C-alpha positions as a Markdown table, in Angstrom:
| # | Residue | x | y | z |
|---|---|---|---|---|
| 1 | Met | 19.2 | -7.1 | 24.8 |
| 2 | Ala | 20.9 | -3.8 | 24.1 |
| 3 | Leu | 19.9 | -1.5 | 21.3 |
| 4 | Ala | 22.3 | -1.2 | 18.3 |
| 5 | Pro | 24.6 | 1.9 | 18.4 |
| 6 | Ile | 23.2 | 4.9 | 16.5 |
| 7 | Asp | 24.9 | 5.6 | 13.2 |
| 8 | Leu | 24.7 | 9.4 | 12.8 |
| 9 | Thr | 25.8 | 9.2 | 9.2 |
| 10 | Arg | 22.9 | 7.1 | 8.3 |
| 11 | Leu | 20.5 | 9.1 | 10.3 |
| 12 | Arg | 21.4 | 12.2 | 8.4 |
| 13 | Ala | 20.2 | 10.5 | 5.2 |
| 14 | Trp | 16.7 | 10.7 | 6.5 |
| 15 | Thr | 16.7 | 14.4 | 7.6 |
| 16 | Thr | 14.7 | 15.5 | 4.6 |
| 17 | Val | 12.1 | 12.7 | 5.1 |
| 18 | Pro | 9.1 | 13.7 | 7.3 |
| 19 | Ala | 9.0 | 11.6 | 10.5 |
| 20 | Pro | 5.8 | 9.6 | 11.1 |
| 21 | Arg | 3.3 | 11.5 | 13.2 |
| 22 | Tyr | 1.5 | 9.3 | 15.6 |
| 23 | Val | -1.9 | 10.3 | 17.0 |
| 24 | Gly | -4.0 | 8.7 | 19.7 |
| 25 | Gly | -7.7 | 8.2 | 20.0 |
| 26 | Asn | -8.0 | 5.7 | 17.1 |
| 27 | Arg | -9.6 | 2.3 | 16.8 |
| 28 | Val | -7.8 | 0.2 | 14.2 |
| 29 | Gln | -9.1 | -3.3 | 13.3 |
| 30 | Leu | -7.3 | -5.8 | 11.3 |
| 31 | Leu | -9.2 | -7.4 | 8.3 |
| 32 | Glu | -8.0 | -10.4 | 6.4 |
| 33 | Gly | -8.9 | -10.7 | 2.8 |
| 34 | Gly | -11.9 | -9.4 | 0.9 |
| 35 | Asp | -14.1 | -11.9 | 2.8 |
| 36 | Glu | -13.6 | -9.7 | 5.9 |
| 37 | Leu | -13.0 | -6.3 | 4.2 |
| 38 | Phe | -15.8 | -6.0 | 1.6 |
| 39 | Pro | -18.8 | -6.7 | 3.9 |
| 40 | Arg | -17.4 | -3.9 | 6.2 |
| 41 | Met | -16.9 | -1.5 | 3.3 |
| 42 | Arg | -20.4 | -2.2 | 2.0 |
| 43 | Ala | -22.0 | -1.8 | 5.4 |
| 44 | Ala | -20.2 | 1.6 | 5.8 |
| 45 | Leu | -21.3 | 2.6 | 2.3 |
| 46 | Ala | -24.9 | 1.7 | 3.1 |
| 47 | Glu | -24.8 | 4.1 | 6.1 |
| 48 | Ala | -23.0 | 6.9 | 4.4 |
| 49 | Gln | -24.8 | 10.2 | 4.6 |
| 50 | Arg | -22.8 | 12.9 | 2.8 |
| 51 | Glu | -19.7 | 11.7 | 0.9 |
| 52 | Val | -17.8 | 8.6 | -0.2 |
| 53 | Trp | -14.2 | 8.5 | -1.6 |
| 54 | Leu | -12.6 | 5.3 | -3.1 |
| 55 | Ala | -9.2 | 5.0 | -4.7 |
| 56 | Thr | -7.8 | 1.7 | -5.9 |
| 57 | Tyr | -5.4 | 0.2 | -8.4 |
| 58 | Ile | -7.7 | -2.6 | -9.6 |
| 59 | Phe | -11.4 | -2.5 | -9.8 |
| 60 | His | -12.4 | -5.7 | -11.6 |
| 61 | Asp | -15.7 | -6.8 | -13.2 |
| 62 | Asp | -16.2 | -10.1 | -11.3 |
| 63 | Pro | -19.3 | -10.5 | -9.2 |
| 64 | Thr | -17.6 | -9.2 | -6.0 |
| 65 | Ala | -16.5 | -6.0 | -7.8 |
| 66 | Val | -19.9 | -5.6 | -9.6 |
| 67 | Ala | -21.7 | -5.7 | -6.2 |
| 68 | Met | -19.4 | -3.0 | -4.9 |
| 69 | Leu | -20.1 | -0.9 | -8.0 |
| 70 | Glu | -23.9 | -1.3 | -7.6 |
| 71 | Asp | -23.6 | -0.2 | -4.0 |
| 72 | Leu | -21.7 | 2.9 | -5.0 |
| 73 | Cys | -24.4 | 3.7 | -7.6 |
| 74 | Ala | -27.1 | 3.2 | -5.0 |
| 75 | Ala | -25.4 | 5.6 | -2.6 |
| 76 | Ala | -25.1 | 8.2 | -5.3 |
| 77 | Ala | -28.8 | 7.7 | -6.1 |
| 78 | Arg | -29.9 | 8.6 | -2.6 |
| 79 | Gly | -27.9 | 11.9 | -2.7 |
| 80 | Val | -24.4 | 10.8 | -1.3 |
| 81 | Ala | -21.5 | 12.5 | -3.1 |
| 82 | Val | -19.6 | 9.5 | -4.4 |
| 83 | His | -16.1 | 10.0 | -5.8 |
| 84 | Leu | -14.2 | 7.1 | -7.4 |
| 85 | Val | -10.6 | 7.3 | -8.7 |
| 86 | Leu | -9.1 | 4.3 | -10.5 |
| 87 | Asp | -5.6 | 3.7 | -11.9 |
| 88 | Gly | -5.4 | 3.8 | -15.7 |
| 89 | Phe | -3.1 | 0.8 | -15.9 |
| 90 | Gly | -4.6 | -1.4 | -13.2 |
| 91 | Cys | -8.1 | -0.8 | -14.5 |
| 92 | Asn | -7.3 | -0.5 | -18.2 |
| 93 | Ser | -9.2 | -3.6 | -19.2 |
| 94 | Thr | -12.3 | -3.0 | -17.1 |
| 95 | Leu | -12.7 | 0.8 | -17.5 |
| 96 | Pro | -15.1 | 0.5 | -20.5 |
| 97 | Ala | -17.5 | -1.7 | -18.6 |
| 98 | Ile | -17.2 | 0.5 | -15.5 |
| 99 | Arg | -18.0 | 3.6 | -17.6 |
| 100 | Arg | -21.0 | 1.9 | -19.1 |
| 101 | Arg | -22.4 | 1.0 | -15.7 |
| 102 | Leu | -21.8 | 4.5 | -14.3 |
| 103 | Ala | -23.4 | 6.3 | -17.3 |
| 104 | Gly | -26.4 | 8.3 | -16.2 |
| 105 | Thr | -25.5 | 8.0 | -12.5 |
| 106 | Asp | -24.1 | 10.7 | -10.2 |
| 107 | Val | -20.9 | 8.7 | -9.3 |
| 108 | Gln | -18.0 | 11.0 | -10.1 |
| 109 | Leu | -15.3 | 8.9 | -11.8 |
| 110 | Glu | -11.7 | 10.0 | -12.4 |
| 111 | Val | -8.8 | 8.0 | -13.9 |
| 112 | Phe | -5.3 | 8.4 | -12.7 |
| 113 | Arg | -2.9 | 8.5 | -15.7 |
| 114 | Pro | -5.3 | 7.0 | -18.3 |
| 115 | Leu | -4.0 | 4.8 | -21.1 |
| 116 | Glu | -7.0 | 4.8 | -23.4 |
| 117 | Arg | -5.1 | 6.2 | -26.3 |
| 118 | Trp | -2.0 | 4.6 | -27.7 |
| 119 | Trp | 0.1 | 7.7 | -27.4 |
| 120 | Ala | -0.5 | 7.9 | -23.7 |
| 121 | Trp | 2.0 | 5.1 | -23.3 |
| 122 | Leu | 4.7 | 7.5 | -24.6 |
| 123 | Gln | 4.0 | 10.2 | -22.0 |
| 124 | Pro | 6.6 | 10.6 | -19.2 |
| 125 | Gly | 5.7 | 9.3 | -15.8 |
| 126 | Gln | 3.6 | 6.4 | -16.9 |
| 127 | Leu | 5.5 | 4.1 | -14.6 |
| 128 | Arg | 4.2 | 6.0 | -11.6 |
| 129 | Arg | 0.9 | 4.4 | -10.8 |
| 130 | Leu | -1.8 | 4.9 | -8.2 |
| 131 | His | -1.2 | 1.8 | -6.1 |
| 132 | Gln | -3.1 | 2.9 | -3.0 |
| 133 | Lys | -6.3 | 1.2 | -1.8 |
| 134 | Leu | -8.3 | 3.7 | 0.2 |
| 135 | Phe | -11.9 | 4.0 | 1.1 |
| 136 | Val | -13.5 | 6.7 | 3.3 |
| 137 | Cys | -17.1 | 7.6 | 4.1 |
| 138 | Asp | -19.0 | 9.3 | 6.8 |
| 139 | Thr | -21.4 | 7.2 | 8.9 |
| 140 | Pro | -23.4 | 7.9 | 12.1 |
| 141 | Glu | -21.1 | 5.4 | 14.0 |
| 142 | Ala | -17.9 | 7.1 | 12.8 |
| 143 | Gly | -17.7 | 9.1 | 16.0 |
| 144 | Gly | -16.8 | 12.7 | 16.6 |
| 145 | His | -14.3 | 12.7 | 13.6 |
| 146 | Gly | -17.1 | 11.9 | 11.2 |
| 147 | Glu | -15.4 | 9.3 | 9.0 |
| 148 | Val | -14.5 | 5.6 | 8.8 |
| 149 | Ala | -11.6 | 4.7 | 6.6 |
| 150 | Phe | -10.2 | 1.5 | 5.1 |
| 151 | Val | -6.5 | 1.2 | 4.2 |
| 152 | Gly | -4.6 | -1.9 | 2.9 |
| 153 | Gly | -3.4 | -3.9 | 0.0 |
| 154 | Ile | -6.7 | -5.4 | -1.1 |
| 155 | Asn | -8.0 | -4.4 | -4.6 |
| 156 | Val | -11.6 | -4.5 | -5.5 |
| 157 | Ile | -11.5 | -8.0 | -6.9 |
| 158 | Asp | -12.5 | -11.5 | -5.6 |
| 159 | Asp | -9.8 | -13.0 | -3.4 |
| 160 | Arg | -9.9 | -16.2 | -5.4 |
| 161 | Leu | -9.4 | -14.6 | -8.8 |
| 162 | Asp | -5.9 | -13.9 | -10.1 |
| 163 | Leu | -5.7 | -11.8 | -13.3 |
| 164 | Arg | -2.9 | -13.9 | -14.7 |
| 165 | His | -3.8 | -17.4 | -13.5 |
| 166 | Gly | -7.6 | -17.4 | -13.2 |
| 167 | Trp | -9.7 | -18.8 | -10.4 |
| 168 | Ser | -8.5 | -20.9 | -7.4 |
| 169 | Asp | -10.1 | -22.6 | -4.4 |
| 170 | Val | -7.8 | -20.8 | -1.9 |
| 171 | Pro | -8.0 | -17.1 | -1.4 |
| 172 | Arg | -4.8 | -15.1 | -1.7 |
| 173 | Leu | -3.3 | -13.8 | 1.5 |
| 174 | Asp | -4.0 | -10.1 | 2.0 |
| 175 | Phe | -4.9 | -7.6 | 4.7 |
| 176 | Ala | -6.4 | -4.2 | 5.3 |
| 177 | Val | -7.4 | -2.2 | 8.4 |
| 178 | Glu | -10.6 | -0.3 | 9.4 |
| 179 | Val | -9.7 | 3.0 | 11.0 |
| 180 | Arg | -12.1 | 5.1 | 13.1 |
| 181 | Gly | -10.8 | 8.2 | 14.8 |
| 182 | Pro | -8.6 | 11.2 | 13.9 |
| 183 | Leu | -6.4 | 9.2 | 11.5 |
| 184 | Ala | -9.4 | 8.7 | 9.2 |
| 185 | Thr | -9.2 | 12.5 | 8.5 |
| 186 | Ala | -5.7 | 12.0 | 7.1 |
| 187 | Val | -6.9 | 9.2 | 4.9 |
| 188 | His | -9.8 | 11.3 | 3.7 |
| 189 | Ala | -7.4 | 14.1 | 2.7 |
| 190 | Thr | -5.2 | 11.8 | 0.8 |
| 191 | Val | -7.9 | 10.1 | -1.3 |
| 192 | Arg | -9.4 | 13.5 | -2.1 |
| 193 | Ala | -6.0 | 14.6 | -3.3 |
| 194 | Met | -5.7 | 11.6 | -5.6 |
| 195 | Trp | -9.1 | 12.3 | -7.1 |
| 196 | Ala | -8.3 | 16.0 | -7.5 |
| 197 | Arg | -5.0 | 15.2 | -9.2 |
| 198 | Ala | -6.7 | 13.0 | -11.7 |
| 199 | His | -9.5 | 15.5 | -12.2 |
| 200 | Leu | -7.0 | 18.4 | -12.7 |
| 201 | Ala | -4.9 | 16.4 | -15.2 |
| 202 | Arg | -8.0 | 15.8 | -17.3 |
| 203 | Gly | -9.4 | 19.3 | -17.2 |
| 204 | Trp | -6.6 | 21.5 | -16.1 |
| 205 | Arg | -7.3 | 24.1 | -18.8 |
| 206 | Glu | -10.8 | 24.8 | -17.6 |
| 207 | Glu | -9.6 | 24.8 | -14.0 |
| 208 | Val | -7.0 | 27.4 | -14.8 |
| 209 | Arg | -9.5 | 29.6 | -16.6 |
| 210 | Thr | -12.0 | 29.3 | -13.7 |
| 211 | Leu | -9.3 | 30.2 | -11.2 |
| 212 | Ala | -8.1 | 33.2 | -13.3 |
| 213 | Arg | -11.7 | 34.6 | -13.4 |
| 214 | Ser | -12.2 | 34.2 | -9.7 |
| 215 | Ala | -12.0 | 37.3 | -7.5 |
| 216 | Ala | -10.5 | 35.2 | -4.7 |
| 217 | Arg | -8.1 | 33.4 | -6.9 |
| 218 | Val | -5.2 | 33.6 | -4.4 |
| 219 | Asp | -7.1 | 31.9 | -1.7 |
| 220 | Lys | -8.5 | 29.4 | -4.1 |
| 221 | Ala | -5.1 | 28.7 | -5.5 |
| 222 | Lys | -3.8 | 28.0 | -2.0 |
| 223 | Leu | -6.8 | 25.7 | -1.3 |
| 224 | Leu | -6.1 | 23.8 | -4.6 |
| 225 | Val | -2.5 | 23.3 | -3.7 |
| 226 | Arg | -3.5 | 22.1 | -0.2 |
| 227 | Gln | -6.0 | 19.6 | -1.7 |
| 228 | Leu | -3.4 | 18.3 | -4.2 |
| 229 | Arg | -0.9 | 17.7 | -1.4 |
| 230 | Gly | -3.5 | 15.8 | 0.6 |
| 231 | Ala | -2.6 | 17.9 | 3.7 |
| 232 | Ala | -4.7 | 17.3 | 6.8 |
| 233 | Glu | -4.2 | 19.0 | 10.2 |
| 234 | Leu | -4.6 | 16.2 | 12.7 |
| 235 | Glu | -5.5 | 17.0 | 16.3 |
| 236 | Ala | -2.5 | 16.3 | 18.6 |
| 237 | Ile | -3.9 | 13.6 | 20.8 |
| 238 | Asp | -1.2 | 12.2 | 23.2 |
| 239 | Asp | -3.5 | 9.7 | 24.9 |
| 240 | Pro | -2.4 | 6.3 | 23.6 |
| 241 | Ser | -5.9 | 4.8 | 24.3 |
| 242 | Pro | -7.2 | 3.1 | 22.5 |
| 243 | Met | -4.5 | 3.2 | 19.8 |
| 244 | Arg | -1.7 | 5.5 | 18.6 |
| 245 | Ala | -1.2 | 5.2 | 14.8 |
| 246 | Ala | 0.3 | 7.0 | 11.8 |
| 247 | Phe | -0.9 | 7.2 | 8.2 |
| 248 | Leu | 2.1 | 7.2 | 5.8 |
| 249 | Val | 2.0 | 8.1 | 2.2 |
| 250 | Arg | 4.6 | 7.6 | -0.5 |
| 251 | Asp | 4.3 | 10.2 | -3.1 |
| 252 | Asn | 6.6 | 12.1 | -5.5 |
| 253 | Leu | 6.4 | 15.3 | -3.5 |
| 254 | Arg | 7.5 | 15.7 | 0.2 |
| 255 | Gln | 6.9 | 12.1 | 1.2 |
| 256 | Arg | 9.0 | 10.2 | -1.3 |
| 257 | Arg | 10.6 | 7.9 | 1.3 |
| 258 | Ala | 8.3 | 8.1 | 4.3 |
| 259 | Ile | 7.2 | 4.5 | 4.3 |
| 260 | Glu | 10.8 | 3.2 | 3.7 |
| 261 | Arg | 12.1 | 5.4 | 6.6 |
| 262 | Ser | 9.4 | 4.0 | 9.0 |
| 263 | Tyr | 10.4 | 0.5 | 8.1 |
| 264 | Val | 14.2 | 1.1 | 8.4 |
| 265 | Glu | 14.0 | 2.9 | 11.7 |
| 266 | Ala | 11.7 | 0.3 | 13.3 |
| 267 | Ile | 14.2 | -2.5 | 12.2 |
| 268 | Arg | 17.2 | -0.5 | 13.5 |
| 269 | Gly | 15.5 | -0.3 | 16.9 |
| 270 | Ala | 14.3 | -3.9 | 17.0 |
| 271 | Arg | 15.2 | -5.9 | 20.1 |
| 272 | Glu | 13.4 | -9.3 | 19.7 |
| 273 | Arg | 11.8 | -9.8 | 16.3 |
| 274 | Val | 11.2 | -8.5 | 12.8 |
| 275 | Asp | 8.6 | -10.3 | 10.7 |
| 276 | Ile | 7.8 | -9.0 | 7.2 |
| 277 | Ala | 5.4 | -10.5 | 4.7 |
| 278 | Val | 5.5 | -9.0 | 1.2 |
| 279 | Pro | 5.1 | -10.4 | -2.3 |
| 280 | Tyr | 7.7 | -8.2 | -4.1 |
| 281 | Phe | 11.0 | -7.8 | -2.3 |
| 282 | Tyr | 14.0 | -6.0 | -3.6 |
| 283 | Pro | 14.9 | -3.3 | -1.0 |
| 284 | Gly | 17.7 | -0.7 | -1.2 |
| 285 | Arg | 21.0 | -0.8 | 0.6 |
| 286 | Ala | 19.9 | 0.9 | 3.8 |
| 287 | Phe | 17.0 | -1.5 | 4.2 |
| 288 | Arg | 19.1 | -4.6 | 3.6 |
| 289 | Arg | 21.8 | -3.3 | 5.9 |
| 290 | Ala | 19.2 | -2.8 | 8.7 |
| 291 | Leu | 18.0 | -6.3 | 8.3 |
| 292 | Arg | 21.5 | -7.8 | 8.3 |
| 293 | Arg | 22.5 | -5.8 | 11.4 |
| 294 | Ala | 19.4 | -6.7 | 13.3 |
| 295 | Ala | 20.0 | -10.4 | 12.6 |
| 296 | Arg | 23.7 | -10.1 | 13.7 |
| 297 | Arg | 22.7 | -8.6 | 17.0 |
| 298 | Gly | 20.4 | -11.5 | 17.8 |
| 299 | Val | 17.0 | -10.2 | 16.6 |
| 300 | Arg | 14.9 | -12.9 | 15.0 |
| 301 | Val | 14.5 | -11.7 | 11.4 |
| 302 | Arg | 12.0 | -13.5 | 9.1 |
| 303 | Leu | 10.8 | -12.7 | 5.7 |
| 304 | Leu | 7.7 | -14.3 | 4.1 |
| 305 | Leu | 7.9 | -14.0 | 0.3 |
| 306 | Gln | 6.1 | -15.5 | -2.7 |
| 307 | Gly | 6.3 | -19.3 | -3.1 |
| 308 | Lys | 3.4 | -19.4 | -5.6 |
| 309 | Val | 4.7 | -16.9 | -8.1 |
| 310 | Asp | 2.5 | -14.5 | -10.2 |
| 311 | Tyr | 5.3 | -12.3 | -11.8 |
| 312 | Arg | 8.3 | -14.5 | -12.3 |
| 313 | Ile | 10.8 | -11.6 | -12.9 |
| 314 | Ala | 10.0 | -10.1 | -9.5 |
| 315 | Ala | 10.3 | -13.4 | -7.7 |
| 316 | Ile | 13.6 | -14.2 | -9.4 |
| 317 | Ala | 15.0 | -10.8 | -8.5 |
| 318 | Ala | 14.1 | -11.3 | -4.8 |
| 319 | Arg | 15.9 | -14.6 | -4.8 |
| 320 | Ala | 19.1 | -12.8 | -5.9 |
| 321 | Leu | 19.2 | -11.5 | -2.3 |
| 322 | Tyr | 18.6 | -14.8 | -0.5 |
| 323 | Asp | 22.3 | -15.7 | 0.0 |
| 324 | Glu | 23.3 | -12.2 | 1.1 |
| 325 | Leu | 20.6 | -12.1 | 3.8 |
| 326 | Arg | 20.7 | -15.7 | 5.0 |
| 327 | Ala | 24.5 | -15.4 | 5.5 |
| 328 | Thr | 23.8 | -13.0 | 8.4 |
| 329 | Gly | 21.0 | -15.1 | 10.0 |
| 330 | Val | 17.9 | -13.7 | 8.2 |
| 331 | Arg | 15.4 | -16.5 | 7.8 |
| 332 | Ile | 13.4 | -16.6 | 4.5 |
| 333 | Tyr | 10.2 | -18.4 | 3.9 |
| 334 | Glu | 8.1 | -18.9 | 0.7 |
| 335 | Tyr | 4.3 | -18.9 | 1.0 |
| 336 | Thr | 2.9 | -21.7 | -1.1 |
| 337 | Pro | -0.8 | -22.3 | -0.1 |
| 338 | Ala | -2.0 | -19.5 | -2.4 |
| 339 | Phe | -0.8 | -16.2 | -3.9 |
| 340 | Leu | 0.8 | -13.8 | -1.4 |
| 341 | His | -0.4 | -10.2 | -1.7 |
| 342 | Ala | -0.1 | -9.0 | 1.9 |
| 343 | Lys | 2.2 | -6.0 | 2.7 |
| 344 | Ile | 2.5 | -6.4 | 6.5 |
| 345 | Ala | 5.1 | -6.3 | 9.2 |
| 346 | Val | 5.5 | -6.7 | 13.0 |
| 347 | Val | 8.6 | -5.4 | 14.9 |
| 348 | Asp | 8.9 | -6.5 | 18.5 |
| 349 | Asp | 5.6 | -6.3 | 20.4 |
| 350 | Ser | 4.3 | -2.8 | 19.7 |
| 351 | Trp | 5.0 | -1.8 | 16.0 |
| 352 | Ala | 3.0 | -3.1 | 13.1 |
| 353 | Thr | 2.1 | -1.9 | 9.6 |
| 354 | Val | -0.5 | -2.8 | 7.0 |
| 355 | Gly | -0.7 | -1.1 | 3.6 |
| 356 | Ser | -0.2 | -1.2 | -0.1 |
| 357 | Ser | 3.6 | -0.7 | -0.3 |
| 358 | Asn | 5.8 | -3.5 | -1.4 |
| 359 | Ile | 9.5 | -3.4 | -0.6 |
| 360 | Asp | 10.9 | -3.0 | -4.1 |
| 361 | Pro | 11.8 | -0.1 | -6.5 |
| 362 | Leu | 8.3 | 0.3 | -7.9 |
| 363 | Ser | 6.7 | 0.8 | -4.5 |
| 364 | Leu | 9.5 | 2.6 | -2.7 |
| 365 | Leu | 10.5 | 5.0 | -5.6 |
| 366 | Leu | 7.7 | 5.2 | -8.1 |
| 367 | Asn | 4.1 | 4.3 | -7.1 |
| 368 | Leu | 1.8 | 6.2 | -4.9 |
| 369 | Glu | 1.4 | 4.1 | -1.8 |
| 370 | Ala | -0.3 | 4.2 | 1.6 |
| 371 | Asn | 0.4 | 2.4 | 4.9 |
| 372 | Val | -1.0 | 2.6 | 8.4 |
| 373 | Val | 1.6 | 2.1 | 11.2 |
| 374 | Val | 0.1 | 1.1 | 14.6 |
| 375 | Arg | 1.9 | 1.4 | 17.9 |
| 376 | Asp | -0.2 | -0.9 | 20.0 |
| 377 | Ala | 0.6 | -4.2 | 21.7 |
| 378 | Glu | -2.8 | -5.8 | 21.2 |
| 379 | Phe | -2.8 | -4.9 | 17.5 |
| 380 | Ala | 0.7 | -6.2 | 17.0 |
| 381 | Arg | -0.3 | -9.4 | 18.8 |
| 382 | Val | -3.3 | -10.0 | 16.5 |
| 383 | Leu | -1.3 | -9.3 | 13.3 |
| 384 | Gly | 1.6 | -11.4 | 14.7 |
| 385 | Glu | -0.7 | -14.4 | 15.1 |
| 386 | Arg | -1.9 | -14.1 | 11.5 |
| 387 | Ile | 1.7 | -13.9 | 10.3 |
| 388 | Glu | 2.7 | -16.9 | 12.4 |
| 389 | Thr | -0.1 | -18.9 | 10.8 |
| 390 | Ala | 1.3 | -18.0 | 7.4 |
| 391 | Phe | 4.9 | -18.9 | 8.4 |
| 392 | Ala | 3.7 | -22.3 | 9.6 |
| 393 | Ala | 2.2 | -23.0 | 6.2 |
| 394 | Ser | 5.3 | -22.0 | 4.3 |
| 395 | Leu | 8.6 | -23.6 | 3.3 |
| 396 | Glu | 11.8 | -22.2 | 4.7 |
| 397 | Val | 14.5 | -21.5 | 2.1 |
| 398 | Gly | 17.6 | -23.6 | 2.7 |
| 399 | Arg | 15.7 | -26.8 | 3.1 |
| 400 | Gln | 14.9 | -27.1 | -0.6 |
| 401 | Pro | 17.1 | -29.1 | -3.0 |
| 402 | Val | 19.4 | -26.8 | -5.1 |
| 403 | Pro | 19.5 | -27.7 | -8.8 |
| 404 | Thr | 22.9 | -28.8 | -10.1 |
| 405 | Gly | 24.4 | -29.0 | -13.5 |
| 406 | Trp | 22.9 | -27.1 | -16.4 |
| 407 | Arg | 19.6 | -26.5 | -14.5 |
| 408 | Gly | 21.6 | -24.9 | -11.7 |
| 409 | Trp | 23.5 | -22.7 | -14.1 |
| 410 | Leu | 20.3 | -21.6 | -15.9 |
| 411 | Gln | 18.7 | -20.7 | -12.5 |
| 412 | Arg | 21.7 | -18.6 | -11.5 |
| 413 | Ala | 21.8 | -16.9 | -14.8 |
| 414 | Gly | 18.1 | -16.1 | -14.6 |
| 415 | Val | 18.5 | -14.7 | -11.1 |
| 416 | Ala | 21.3 | -12.4 | -12.2 |
| 417 | Trp | 19.3 | -11.2 | -15.2 |
| 418 | Ala | 16.2 | -10.4 | -13.1 |
| 419 | Ala | 18.3 | -8.6 | -10.5 |
| 420 | His | 20.0 | -6.5 | -13.2 |
| 421 | Leu | 16.5 | -5.5 | -14.6 |
| 422 | Tyr | 15.3 | -4.4 | -11.2 |
| 423 | Leu | 18.5 | -2.4 | -10.7 |
| 424 | Arg | 18.0 | -0.7 | -14.0 |
| 425 | Ile | 14.5 | 0.3 | -13.0 |
| 426 | Ala | 16.0 | 1.7 | -9.8 |
| 427 | Gly | 18.6 | 3.5 | -11.8 |
| 428 | Ile | 15.9 | 5.3 | -13.9 |
| 429 | Thr | 14.2 | 6.6 | -10.8 |
| 430 | Gly | 17.1 | 7.5 | -8.6 |
| 431 | Arg | 19.8 | 6.2 | -6.3 |
| 432 | Tyr | 18.7 | 2.9 | -4.6 |
């Protein structure tokens, strides 16, 4: 099947977006749900020798999260430098309990955009949240690069607990990856930057005074800027074995659209298949155009979206796009066995991504996000099998009865209202 012709006008729109930098020499392992992720994180934490960095949107107080917190405290007690950065909104209800448990320990906690005072809600930028889920520590088995990293969409909370709907028997569908190799260095730099940004926001006056008194203030200022940017010089390893991968961050600095660009360019080059699973879906024009054109040229394009809804407005907004996409051959499925929280995709047989980024205005234009993109046939095969299992358990849109009469009118009105709300959010943050 021939590739689609290159549209130079659209390509120029990405000229200011850094291209993904793939490096070889990595081992990337797929982990499904907290049942697979948390034991691996705790094992790495038990072996950590020098430092541990953890950034997450939600750190709950259920037994699973409490066990993780106890392990962090134990690592700090044996002399490991433990750094924890939590989002002020995602952890707003659990921060008091977390602070009580950490009192008297050496765990260094910072809160990204805290909301502990009522006037904090009035400060600009509170819509921009730390949505990354990153964990890095050094272990003897980490290899020559010294670190093992975990990246994905899984918060520190039991898979069977939903904050809005309580406990369930079936775990939500979610994924993360374990990364060993040079890419872990980039993850390390990013999570350090998130901790430094939260620390500086809390104590910036003292930091400025310390910097002003320093004889080497110029060098220290450059180092501080570098740390805040999360920059990491990765060794250029061209050897694709065992895996070539890129670590992509969406921030509000130089990498505002890095994750979106990677998705769109992969879809534009697709020859056979595009499979995307994501809970919150309301992409911009370029993303939707890429999906439609891929389907028109014969690529099998499938979307796996929420069937069991947690936030109704987001689900209704996504359904506003169903007719537009299905008209060009895009197939849409809704996942109903449990809550869908995965942010994953596979394009053809050698491009795959796992991370924290949804495909909606909040993730693509506001939140701080992180994804790993892997260019490896075996990894794409394994992730593709997991997606295929989820599709098989889902209901394809178009085979469901459509409400008629006043129920149908109310449904269409609700879809239009939710779509308008999402577009207003996008309008606040920029062209979408």
